[in-house]
C-alpha positions as CSV (number, residue, x, y, z in Angstrom):
1,M,5.6,37.5,12.6
2,Q,7.9,34.5,12.1
3,A,9.8,34.1,8.9
4,D,8.3,30.7,8.1
5,N,4.8,32.1,8.5
6,C,4.2,31.9,4.8
7,P,0.8,31.2,3.2
8,R,0.2,27.7,2.0
9,S,-0.8,27.1,-1.6
10,Q,-3.7,24.7,-1.1
11,A,-6.9,24.8,0.9
12,T,-6.6,21.5,2.7
13,P,-4.6,21.8,6.0
14,A,-1.6,19.7,6.5
15,I,-2.4,17.0,9.1
16,A,0.2,14.4,8.1
17,S,1.0,13.6,11.7
18,S,-2.3,11.9,12.0
19,A,-2.7,10.6,8.5
20,H,-4.5,7.3,8.2
21,K,-2.3,4.4,7.1
22,S,-3.9,2.1,4.7
23,P,-3.9,-1.6,5.7
24,H,-2.5,-2.3,2.3
25,M,0.6,-0.3,3.1
26,A,0.8,-1.7,6.6
27,D,0.9,-5.1,5.0
28,R,4.5,-4.3,3.9
29,R,6.5,-5.8,6.8
30,A,9.7,-4.2,8.0
31,P,12.7,-6.3,7.1
32,P,14.3,-8.3,9.9
33,S,17.2,-6.6,11.8
34,G,20.5,-7.9,13.0
35,A,22.6,-10.6,11.5
36,T,19.6,-12.5,10.2
37,G,18.3,-9.4,8.5
38,A,21.7,-8.6,6.9
39,L,22.0,-12.2,5.6
40,A,18.4,-12.1,4.3
41,R,19.2,-8.8,2.4
42,L,22.4,-10.3,1.1
43,V,20.8,-13.4,-0.2
44,L,17.4,-11.9,-1.2
45,D,17.1,-8.2,-1.8
46,D,16.3,-4.9,0.0
47,D,13.0,-4.6,-2.0
48,P,10.2,-6.6,-0.4
49,R,8.7,-7.6,-3.7
50,Q,12.1,-8.8,-5.0
51,Q,12.5,-10.7,-1.8
52,I,9.3,-12.6,-2.4
53,R,10.2,-13.4,-6.0
54,I,13.7,-14.7,-5.0
55,A,12.4,-16.6,-2.0
56,R,9.7,-18.4,-4.2
57,S,12.3,-19.1,-6.9
58,L,14.7,-20.6,-4.3
59,T,11.9,-22.7,-3.0
60,S,11.1,-24.0,-6.4
61,M,14.8,-24.8,-6.9
62,L,14.4,-27.5,-4.2
63,M,12.9,-29.6,-7.0
64,Y,16.1,-29.3,-8.9
65,V,18.0,-30.3,-5.8
66,V,15.8,-33.4,-5.5
67,C,16.5,-34.2,-9.2
68,L,20.2,-33.7,-8.6
69,G,20.0,-36.1,-5.6
70,I,18.1,-38.7,-7.6
71,A,20.6,-38.3,-10.5
72,E,23.5,-38.9,-8.2
73,Y,21.8,-41.9,-6.5
74,C,21.1,-43.5,-9.9
75,L,24.6,-42.8,-11.0
76,Q,26.1,-44.5,-7.9
77,Q,23.8,-47.5,-8.4
78,D,24.8,-47.8,-12.0
79,M,21.2,-47.1,-13.1
80,A,22.0,-44.3,-15.5
81,D,24.5,-43.2,-18.1
82,R,27.3,-41.2,-16.5
83,T,27.8,-38.7,-19.4
84,A,24.1,-38.0,-19.7
85,T,23.7,-37.7,-16.0
86,R,26.6,-35.2,-15.6
87,L,25.4,-33.1,-18.4
88,L,21.9,-32.9,-16.9
89,Q,23.3,-32.0,-13.5
90,C,25.5,-29.3,-14.9
91,S,22.6,-27.9,-16.9
92,M,20.4,-27.8,-13.8
93,I,23.0,-26.1,-11.7
94,G,23.8,-23.6,-14.5
95,W,20.1,-22.8,-14.9
96,M,19.6,-22.2,-11.2
97,A,22.6,-19.8,-11.2
98,V,21.2,-17.9,-14.2
99,V,17.7,-17.6,-12.7
100,Y,19.1,-16.5,-9.3
101,G,21.5,-14.1,-10.9
102,T,18.8,-12.5,-13.1
103,L,16.5,-12.0,-10.1
104,R,19.2,-10.8,-7.7
105,S,20.6,-8.3,-10.2
106,G,17.2,-6.9,-11.0
107,L,17.3,-7.8,-14.7
108,N,14.0,-9.6,-14.2
109,L,12.3,-6.2,-13.8
110,R,12.7,-5.7,-17.5
111,F,10.4,-8.5,-18.2
112,A,6.6,-8.4,-18.4
113,D,6.5,-11.0,-15.6
114,P,9.3,-10.1,-13.1
115,S,8.8,-13.4,-11.3
116,L,9.9,-15.3,-14.5
117,T,7.3,-17.9,-13.6
118,F,6.6,-19.2,-17.1
119,I,10.2,-19.5,-18.1
120,Q,11.1,-21.3,-14.9
121,I,8.3,-23.9,-15.0
122,M,8.9,-24.5,-18.7
123,A,12.6,-25.2,-18.0
124,A,11.7,-27.4,-15.0
125,G,9.3,-29.4,-17.2
126,G,12.0,-29.9,-19.8
127,C,14.5,-31.0,-17.2
128,I,12.1,-33.5,-15.7
129,T,11.2,-34.9,-19.1
130,I,14.9,-35.4,-19.9
131,A,15.4,-37.0,-16.5
132,Y,12.5,-39.3,-17.2
133,A,14.4,-40.6,-20.3
134,I,17.8,-40.9,-18.5
135,F,16.7,-42.5,-15.2
136,A,14.6,-45.4,-16.3
137,P,14.3,-47.3,-13.0
138,V,12.9,-44.3,-11.1
139,R,11.1,-42.6,-14.0
140,G,7.7,-43.1,-12.5
141,A,8.5,-41.1,-9.4
142,L,9.6,-38.2,-11.6
143,L,6.1,-37.8,-13.0
144,M,5.0,-36.4,-9.6
145,L,7.5,-33.5,-10.2
146,L,5.7,-32.5,-13.4
147,A,2.5,-31.8,-11.4
148,L,4.5,-30.2,-8.6
149,T,6.1,-27.8,-11.1
150,L,2.6,-26.5,-12.0
151,V,1.9,-25.7,-8.3
152,F,4.6,-22.9,-8.4
153,G,2.7,-21.2,-11.2
154,I,-0.6,-21.0,-9.4
155,F,-0.2,-17.3,-8.3
156,N,1.7,-15.8,-11.1
157,L,0.9,-17.9,-14.2
158,D,-2.2,-17.0,-16.2
159,R,-4.5,-19.5,-17.8
160,L,-2.8,-19.3,-21.2
161,G,0.6,-19.9,-19.6
162,R,-0.7,-23.0,-17.8
163,R,-2.3,-24.3,-21.0
164,I,0.9,-23.9,-22.9
165,Y,2.8,-25.6,-20.2
166,N,0.4,-28.5,-20.0
167,S,0.3,-28.9,-23.7
168,C,4.1,-28.9,-24.1
169,V,4.6,-31.3,-21.2
170,V,1.9,-33.7,-22.4
171,I,3.1,-33.7,-26.0
172,G,6.8,-33.7,-25.0
173,S,6.4,-36.5,-22.4
174,G,4.2,-38.4,-24.8
175,L,6.8,-38.3,-27.6
176,T,9.5,-39.3,-25.1
177,M,7.5,-42.2,-23.8
178,F,6.6,-43.4,-27.3
179,T,10.2,-43.1,-28.5
180,L,11.6,-44.9,-25.5
181,S,9.0,-47.7,-25.7
182,H,9.8,-48.1,-29.4
183,F,13.6,-48.2,-29.2
184,S,14.1,-49.5,-25.7
185,P,11.2,-51.8,-24.9
186,A,13.3,-53.7,-22.4
187,T,13.7,-50.8,-20.1
188,H,10.6,-48.9,-21.1
189,P,7.8,-51.4,-21.8
190,P,5.0,-50.0,-24.0
191,E,2.4,-51.1,-21.4
192,V,4.1,-49.1,-18.6
193,E,4.7,-46.1,-20.8
194,T,1.0,-46.1,-21.8
195,V,0.0,-46.0,-18.2
196,H,2.5,-43.2,-17.5
197,F,1.2,-41.2,-20.4
198,V,-2.4,-41.6,-19.4
199,L,-1.6,-40.4,-15.9
200,T,0.4,-37.5,-17.2
201,A,-2.4,-36.5,-19.7
202,T,-5.0,-36.7,-16.9
203,I,-3.3,-35.2,-13.9
204,L,-1.8,-32.1,-15.5
205,P,-5.1,-30.8,-16.9
206,I,-6.8,-31.5,-13.6
207,M,-4.1,-29.6,-11.8
208,G,-4.6,-26.8,-14.3
209,M,-8.3,-26.6,-13.5
210,L,-7.6,-26.5,-9.8
211,S,-5.1,-23.8,-10.4
212,D,-7.7,-21.7,-12.3
213,Q,-10.1,-22.1,-9.4
214,L,-7.5,-21.1,-6.8
215,R,-6.5,-18.1,-9.0
216,A,-10.2,-17.1,-9.2
217,I,-10.5,-17.4,-5.4
218,R,-7.4,-15.4,-4.9
219,S,-8.7,-12.7,-7.3
220,R,-12.0,-12.5,-5.4
221,L,-10.1,-12.2,-2.1
222,H,-8.0,-9.4,-3.5
223,A,-11.1,-7.6,-4.7
224,Q,-12.7,-8.0,-1.3
225,R,-9.6,-6.7,0.4
226,D,-9.6,-3.7,-1.9
227,E,-13.2,-3.0,-1.1
228,L,-12.5,-3.4,2.6
229,E,-9.6,-1.0,2.4
230,A,-11.7,1.5,0.6
231,A,-14.5,1.1,3.2
232,L,-12.0,1.6,6.1
233,A,-10.6,4.7,4.4
234,R,-14.0,6.1,4.0
235,I,-14.9,5.3,7.6
236,H,-11.7,7.0,8.7
237,E,-12.5,10.0,6.5
238,L,-16.0,10.3,8.0
239,A,-14.6,10.0,11.5
240,T,-11.9,12.7,11.0
241,V,-13.0,15.1,8.2
242,D,-15.9,17.5,8.0
243,E,-18.0,16.4,5.0
244,L,-18.9,20.0,3.9
245,T,-15.6,21.9,4.3
246,Q,-13.2,18.9,4.1
247,L,-11.4,20.3,7.1
248,P,-10.7,18.2,10.2
249,N,-13.9,17.8,12.2
250,R,-14.3,18.6,15.9
251,R,-13.3,15.1,17.1
252,H,-10.1,15.0,15.0
253,A,-9.3,18.6,15.9
254,G,-9.3,17.7,19.6
255,E,-6.9,14.8,18.9
256,L,-4.6,17.2,16.9
257,F,-4.8,19.8,19.7
258,A,-3.7,17.3,22.3
259,H,-0.9,16.1,20.1
260,M,0.3,19.6,19.3
261,T,0.1,20.5,23.0
262,R,2.4,17.6,24.0
263,H,4.8,18.6,21.1
264,A,4.9,22.2,22.3
265,E,5.6,21.2,25.9
266,R,8.5,19.0,24.8
267,K,10.0,21.7,22.6
268,G,9.2,24.5,25.0
269,S,7.7,26.5,22.1
270,P,4.5,28.6,22.1
271,L,1.2,27.3,20.9
272,T,-1.9,29.5,20.4
273,V,-5.5,28.3,19.9
274,C,-8.0,30.5,18.2
275,M,-11.8,30.2,18.2
276,L,-13.4,31.8,15.1
277,D,-17.0,32.6,14.5
278,L,-18.5,34.0,11.3
279,D,-20.3,37.2,12.0
280,H,-24.1,37.4,11.4
281,F,-24.1,33.9,9.8
282,K,-27.7,33.3,10.7
283,R,-28.8,36.2,8.5
284,I,-27.2,34.5,5.6
285,N,-29.1,31.3,6.1
286,D,-32.3,33.2,6.8
287,S,-32.0,35.5,3.8
288,F,-30.4,33.3,1.1
289,G,-31.0,29.7,2.3
290,H,-28.9,27.0,3.8
291,S,-27.2,26.2,0.5
292,A,-25.9,29.7,0.3
293,G,-24.7,29.4,3.9
294,D,-22.9,26.1,3.1
295,A,-21.2,27.8,0.1
296,V,-20.0,30.6,2.4
297,L,-18.6,28.0,4.9
298,V,-16.7,26.2,2.1
299,R,-15.2,29.4,0.6
300,F,-14.3,30.6,4.1
301,A,-12.5,27.3,4.8
302,E,-10.6,27.5,1.5
303,T,-9.6,31.2,2.0
304,A,-8.5,30.7,5.6
305,S,-6.6,27.6,4.8
306,A,-4.7,29.2,2.0
307,S,-3.7,32.0,4.4
308,L,-2.1,29.7,7.0
309,R,1.2,27.9,7.1
310,D,1.5,24.2,6.4
311,S,2.1,23.6,10.1
312,D,-1.1,25.3,11.1
313,V,-4.4,23.6,11.5
314,I,-7.8,24.9,10.8
315,A,-10.8,22.7,11.7
316,R,-14.6,23.1,11.7
317,W,-15.6,23.2,15.3
318,G,-19.4,23.2,14.6
319,G,-21.9,25.3,12.7
320,E,-20.1,28.5,11.7
321,E,-17.4,28.1,14.3
322,F,-13.8,27.2,13.4
323,L,-10.8,26.2,15.5
324,V,-7.3,27.4,14.4
325,L,-4.2,25.9,16.0
326,L,-1.0,27.9,15.5
327,P,2.2,26.1,16.7
328,D,5.4,28.1,17.2
329,S,3.3,31.3,17.5
330,D,2.6,33.4,20.5
331,A,-0.7,35.3,20.9
332,R,0.7,38.4,19.1
333,Q,2.0,36.5,16.1
334,A,-1.3,34.6,16.0
335,D,-3.2,37.9,15.9
336,L,-1.1,39.0,12.9
337,T,-1.9,35.7,11.2
338,L,-5.7,36.3,11.7
339,M,-5.2,39.8,10.3
340,R,-3.9,38.2,7.1
341,V,-6.9,35.9,7.0
342,R,-9.2,39.0,7.3
343,E,-7.3,40.7,4.5
344,A,-7.8,37.7,2.2
345,L,-11.5,37.6,3.1
346,A,-11.9,41.3,2.4
347,G,-10.8,40.8,-1.2
348,Q,-13.4,38.0,-1.9
349,R,-17.1,37.8,-2.4
350,L,-18.1,34.8,-0.5
351,L,-21.7,35.4,-1.1
352,A,-22.1,36.0,-4.8
353,N,-25.8,37.1,-4.8
354,A,-25.6,39.5,-1.8
355,E,-24.8,43.1,-2.0
356,G,-21.2,43.5,-0.9
357,G,-20.8,39.8,-0.5
358,T,-18.1,40.0,2.1
359,V,-18.0,38.0,5.3
360,T,-16.2,38.8,8.5
361,F,-15.4,36.8,11.6
362,S,-14.7,37.4,15.3
363,A,-11.9,35.5,17.1
364,G,-10.8,34.7,20.5
365,L,-7.1,33.8,21.1
366,A,-5.5,32.0,23.9
367,Q,-1.8,31.2,24.1
368,M,-1.1,27.9,26.0
369,R,0.2,28.4,29.5
370,A,2.6,26.0,31.2
371,G,0.7,23.1,32.7
372,E,-2.5,24.1,31.1
373,S,-4.7,21.5,29.5
374,P,-6.2,21.9,26.0
375,E,-9.7,22.1,27.5
376,Q,-8.7,25.0,29.7
377,A,-7.1,26.9,26.8
378,L,-10.2,26.3,24.7
379,E,-12.4,27.7,27.5
380,R,-10.2,30.9,27.6
381,A,-10.3,31.2,23.8
382,D,-14.1,30.8,23.8
383,F,-14.5,33.4,26.5
384,A,-12.3,35.8,24.4
385,L,-14.5,35.1,21.4
386,Y,-17.5,36.0,23.4
387,R,-15.9,39.3,24.3
388,A,-15.0,40.0,20.6
389,K,-18.6,39.5,19.6
390,S,-20.0,41.6,22.4
391,E,-17.5,44.4,21.5
392,G,-18.8,44.7,18.0
393,R,-17.6,41.7,16.0
394,N,-15.1,41.6,13.2
395,R,-12.2,41.7,15.6
396,S,-9.9,39.5,17.7
397,V,-9.5,39.5,21.5
398,I,-6.5,37.9,23.2
399,S,-7.2,36.1,26.4
400,G,-5.3,37.5,29.3
């Protein structure tokens, strides 16, 4: 027997090579390769979620770039105070550097909201309000940026955060407009400031309501996606797993056998297929009922699985028949493995209410031959199983 032919510690066989991949996991796209991928990882991050956060933050910073451009234009046209303009520009550049540095370094992961959405839009609202006071000739255009700022919080900002932002912006801009119209009526006429305030106090709450609706739609879509993933996982389970024993079913076992055959051919290693049949199983159903028979099948599956290696596969082939695939094992080694399964069964009472309660099985073994198909090997194993049953059961027969 091979040295790695050790029993596994759990009943479910290892079939990772054919494990179903969730759509949710498949949704994580592989990072781009080459120079573009290296640049993306340098600017963004290796973690896909951090990449999304940084990319969104950089996108929102385009608004700061627009403000910087407007500020420079107003400065060149002598439409703004130079000192105030330079201070605002330096503040915006410094803030962008702080936000990017926080995200890129991973310090944002210490916050409840790793995207820093609330902090970013509050800072943006403050900068726009200050710019409104400094750049009088173009202040009306800046109001659009207040609403645009709220757009970046649609996906990560909750309702409370949006209400706080709207309240702060409406109150802050209202106080700014009132102060400017009172102290600088020539550049900020009260009539114009009133119109600006009404627009601000109207548009932002409406944007907030639309954001709530979009967030609700997004939540429903997430819930539907989760339900669909669960349904797909269930469908995959039903298509590959035997509901009673939780072993691979016949269809999936055939796929695994084909895969293991190709793998054995590439490696030039042995592969043995075993057909197992529980002895006198019909008597159990007739004497104790089908529920007792089902219990025997489940306990047999658990016992046999625990006696096999992680690389081995046991599947329910149908009724009381089971298929066992033993990679890297010739027929002699496979026979020793089945002897270990028999020993494990001999020490258990699979049928609690029956006298003795032990269950035996007959087995037919066929080692794969060069160029042989899985179907041909199964036919030989099935014929060997027939011989084992006809020769008295509770034994294994190796196909010649």
